[in-house]
N, C-alpha and C positions, 0 to 999 in steps of 0.2 A: 526119538533122535532129535537133538537140538541142532539148529543151523550153526555153521562156523561163523565166527565174527569176520567182518570185512578186513581185507588186507590191502594196505595202501603202498604205492610205489614211493620210495624215498627220493627218486629223481624228478618225476613229473607230478607227484602228489595226486595221481588218479588211482581209483580203486582197481585192483587186479582181479579180474573175473575168475571165478572158481575153475573155469576150463582153460584159462591162459597159463602159459608156462611161467613159473615163478622161480627167480634166482635169489638166493640169500647170500649176501657178500658183506663181510665185516659187521654182521649183526643186523643188517638192513635188508628189506625185501625190495626187489626190482622186477619190472617187466623184463623180458629177455632183451628186447631192443634197447631199453634204457640202460641195462647193465652193459651191453656191448658199447654203447656211446660213452658210458662212464669209464670203462677200461681204456678205450681209445683216447679219451681226454687225458687220463692219467699217464698213458704212454707218451703222448705228445708233450706233456709238461715235463716228464723226465728227460726227453730228448732236448727240450729247450734248456733245461738246467745244465745238461752235459755240454751243450754247445756254448753256453755262457761260461762254464768252467774252463773250457778249452780256450775261449777268447781271452778270459782274464789271465790264464797262465801264459798265453803267448804275449800279452801286453806286459807281463812282469819280467820278460826276458828269457823265458824258457822257450827253446826252439826244438823242433823235431829234426831228425837227421837229414831229412830231405831239404828243409829250409837252410840248414847249415851248409849242405853240399852246394846249393844254389849260390849262397853268398860267397863261398870259397872259390867258385868257378870264375868270379870276376865279371866285368861287363862284357856283354856280347858284342862281337865285332859286326859292323854293318857291312853289307856287300858293297864292293867298289862301284862307284857311279861313272867310272871312266868309259865304259862301253855303252854309250848312248845308242839306243836302237833307232832313234828317229833323227835323221840328218836335218840340219838347219837349212 
């Protein structure tokens, strides 16, 4: 029986021990912890891109119903200052 060739992690470039959990994702091998970090980073990047897309769309003049409702409500009235609680 010949030994298996070493397997290397695509994220940290360290050898994955034969007894460690191995995850193969998009054709690359990862330690389980490295894979979880990779997926978390990809999810964070997608959230950033979505937030930038929303920011760009709001800058281009597209508004949500909530922001249009706030604009149509007009300026808020300030409470009257005539009833001063502290006498001079």
